[in-house]
N, C-alpha and C positions, 0 to 999 in steps of 0.2 A: 484479097474481094471481090475481084469483078467472074471468081469462079460462086462464089458463098450465093449471092444474086439472085440467081437460078434454085439455085437449093432453096433458098425463103418463099422463093415466089413456087416454085412447086410443089412445098408444102403446103403450106395455103392454098394452093389451090385444091391437093389431097382433102385435106382438114372441111372449104366448101364445097366441096364433090361429098363428103360423109354428110355436111349437115342436110344437103343437098336430097339425097340419096334416101328411099324409104328406108323403116325401122331395115335392120337386118333381117334375113331369116331365121340366123340363131333367137335374135330377141322374139319374132315373133312365136316361137315356136315356144319361148321359156313365158309368153305374156296368152300363148295360148293353154297351155300346159296348166300355169295357174288358172284358168280360169273358170277348164274345164275340172279343177277339182272338185269329186265332189263330197256331198257338207256329209260326217258321219253317219251309219243307218242306225247305230250304237251311243244313247243319249245321256250323258252323268247323270247324277243327282250326287250335293257338297251336302245335305246336310239333312235331320233328320223329318225334320218342316214342310220341306218339297217331297218327301218321299210321303207323308199320309196325306197334301195336299193331290198329287195323282193318283191315289191309290181311290182318296174319296171322288175324285170329278172319272174315274174311270172308264164309268158307267159300269158296260156289258164288254169293255172293251179287252184281252187278256192281257196283260200287263210279265215281263220275262227279268227275273234281277242278275247277274250277273256277279255278285257279290267276294272281291279277288284280291289281287296282293299285289304289290308293285316288285317285290322281291317272290315272289310265286312264283317258279317256272312251267307248272305247268297252266297256269292262267294264263301268262306268253299265249303256252300254243294256243290256248282255248281264245283269247282273244280275236285272233282274223277270223275265224270263223263263225264266232256267232255276228261280227258289221255282217259274213256271204248272208247269212240267212233272216239277219233283219233289214236287207234289202229284199232276200228274194220272198220270204212273208212279211210283210209291212203293211200289208193290208186283210194280216189273220191276228199280228201281233205286237206290241212295242216294248222295246231291248230295253234295256238302260243298266249299267256299270256301275257300283255303286265300294270305291277306296276301304276295306272297313278296320283299313291303321288307322284311316282321316274319321272314321266313321264307326268307332265301337256301339254307342247304343245301336243304333240299326242291327248292327251287325249281333249284336245282342239278344235284338228285338227279333228277330231269324231264327236264332236259334241258331249262329256258327257255332259246328267246331273243325269244317275241316275247308277245305277252298281248292279249286275253285265251288262256289256254290253257288248251283243256280237256282231258285223257285223263282213259280211259277204264283201269278193269285191270278182271282176274278172275283168279279162282282164283292172284290172289300174282303175276301177268303183266300188263304193261301191252299190250295188244291193239289201241286205234284212239288217236289225238291227233288234234287240231283246233284248230287257231290262229284269232287274234282268228274274229270275230265274223258266228258260219255262222247261215242259218237255222231258225227253231222246226221244219222238216222234216226239216230235216238232224240235229239233238240225236236226235229219235223217230224217225228211221230207225235209227241209230244205237244206241239202247239197245234197238230190239227187234231188232236184226241179232247184240249179243252178250250176249244177255238169257235168251236162250233157251241152257236146260244143256246145248244139248251143242256149246254155240259153238265152245269153246276144247279139247275135244279136237280138233276140225277141221283146227286148226290148225297149219299144217307148214311149216319152213321153206324159203324157196324157192331154186330152184338146186341146183347137186348138193355132194357133201362128196369131192375128188379129193389124197386125200395130207394128207391134214388140213385143207386147207386150203376154203371154201365159197363154191366161184364159183356167182356171180350175173350172168347176161347184161341188159344193154336196152336199150333202143330210147331211140336220144333222142330223137325224134318223137309220146315218148309219153311223160304222167306216171305214175309207177310202185303211188302210191300207198304202202300201207305194204307193207316190205321185211321179211320173219320172219327173225330167226335162230336158236342158240342162245348164250345166255354161255359165252364162251369160244374161240368160233371169230376163227379167223384168217377172216377175207371179203373175196374183190375182187369191188369193181364194175363187173362189165367192159360197158361200151356204147358198141354199134355207130358205127364211123367217120361225121364228120360233116361234113357241109356249111357250117356258118356259125361264127361265133366263141362257145364255152362253155365253161362251167365249175362245175364242181361246188362246194359247202362244206358241208360234215356240221363246224359246231364244235365239238360236242362229241369229235373225234373230231383235233379239229384236222385238219384236211382242207380245204381250198385249189387246186384243184386248175384249171390251164388248159387246155383241149383243142385239138388242133394240125390246121387245115381235112384233113380228109380221112384223117385217122387215126382209131380208136381211144382211150379213152380211160379209162383203167382206177384206179381208186381204193383201196387198202388201209388194215386198218384189225382190230383186234384189239376185240372184244368184251366188255368185261372185267367188264362189268355189266348188269343188268337194267332195265329200260326203255325209255320211248320217244324217240329220237333226228333233230327233226325234218331233212330235206339242200332245200337251194336251191337254184336254181338261175341263174345269170347269163347273159346276150345270148337268144340268142334261144331263147326254152324255151319249152314249152308254156303251161304255168306264168303263162306272163310273167314280166319277169324278173327279176330279188331275189326275186322268189315261193317260196313252201316248191313244192318238186318233190315230195317222199315223206317220210313216214319210215322211222327204219330201227326197229324193234320188236326186242330183244333178250331171248327168252325165258330163260326155267330147262326145263334140257331132264330134260323125263319119258318116262322107256317106253310103249312098246307092244305090245300083246299078253302072254306069261306070260312077260317080261322083264322080274327086279326092276334097275330103279335108284335105289338111297337115298346120300343124303347123310351123310357123317358125321361131326362135328367131329373132334376129336384124341381126348378124352376115350371118345366108341364105338368112334376106329378100337382101338385100344388093347384095349378086349374082344371084338372081333371078332378082334384076333391072338392074344388071348391061351381065344377059345375058339371059333374053327373054323377057327386054320391056314390060312388063307386061304391063296393065291396076292398077293404083294404087287408090285404093278405100276408099277417110277418110268420114266416116259417122258419126263423130263427129259434137257437132250444128253450126253455120255457128260463135260464138262468138273462139270458143275453132280455130274452122279453119285461122280463122288469126288472132291467135296469131301464130300461128307456126306452117307447116306443113310438110309431105313431100316435094320435090320436083317434080316440075309436078304432084302432086294427087289432083283428083279431087276429088269435094266438094254432097254428096248427103246425108245428114240427115238421119238418121238412121230411126226414125217416118214421112219419102217422100222417103222411097226407094222401098215400093209397088206401087205407084205410080206414079213413075217416070221411072218405068223400062223398057219402051219402051227403052229411051233415048242410057239404054246399049245391046238392041240389036245384037251385029254390034262382044262383046265380049264371046256371050255363049260358044264358040270353044275354047277361048284365054285364056290364064291368065290373073287371081286378084286376085292382093293382096291385104287382104281389113282390114284395120286399125282402132280402134280408142286411148279412151289414156289408158286403160288396156287387152285391150284386149278381156271384157267378150260383149261390142255390138258386133264388128267385129264379134262374133262369129252367134251371130244373126244374123246380115246382112249377113253371106254367107249361113244361112240353107235357108232366103228367095231366096238368086239367086240358089241354088242347087234347091229349087221345082218349080225354074221358066223355069230350064232346063242348066245353065248355069255347063259347065263341071271340070272347072281347079282354084278352092280354095286355096287360101295362106292366112292365118289371119295370121297376127301379136301379135305370142300370148301375150307378156307382155307389146303390143301399144306403145302409142309414149311414155311414160314412161321409156321402155324398151328402145326402138331407142336410145333418146337421152347419158341413160346411158350406150349404151356402147361409147358415141362419139361423133355421129355422129347430126350434124350439121339439124334446121331447114329453110322454106323460111317463111317467110311474101311474100310475092312478090305474 
């Protein structure tokens, strides 16, 4: 026992000494390490409402969305690269990641068919998309290209609008990259005649067409929603068999110059009618019109609008409310009118469907 007392005293002394000592260097290092951990540069989006809010409130800011899955090995390779890019380019772009398994609605909205899928959005428009892991320089160049304030306004749709259809001519022997169109347009992609087996697939528009040797290949679709939708090629393709041939970028229409183009809800359209008595232009088919239309509306089907513009000359400086079934054809009609000198266009964004859903009546008179 006598020998145990010194041991106990020594143990107590050591414990007291430890309590009185400054925090050990290893503990300090742990604390310093935990306090010096940088917040992640790539932010996470976990639902479509958050996504819509971010896009709506971004203003002129360039947004970069990484759509990935936990099981995707290329996604895991890309993730740390994007963290570095987000930190380096924090003054130019905000980077987000979205798990497509947890957010299938978002994946569908972006038209994702392969991951990782990185899409760039500016001023509520999809402006570019990249599928698969690219080099770091590719992402940096894309950010530099679209971060500039003037990058989006300079983007105009490809091809030409002919009788309400946007016709875009392509060469089979080259990659088109991004193909820009406006929401609501009927788009016809015309690929020059080919001398080898060839096929085009655009999953978002249910297109899978085989081309015939010696003949041109033409595919037509309706660009109903904004977004970036990949185009794939099968056969002897410049991008490689089965690889992405390009992307269809569907933009929201915006007028240029002095012309005004405004998207209206049903309630806003009611106010416009009550306060300004605009020309109400129905651009649907006659059958649709006579089955029910807005009171006072004038019928000129979209396919006839170019040929009948002279009937509307008195309204070039006045307010014009244009509508169709869903807001798509009326967007195209507004383009035609603005291109021909009309100054004040108002598009019923949700069309007759939205008008009725808001409790408004139609007439058959």
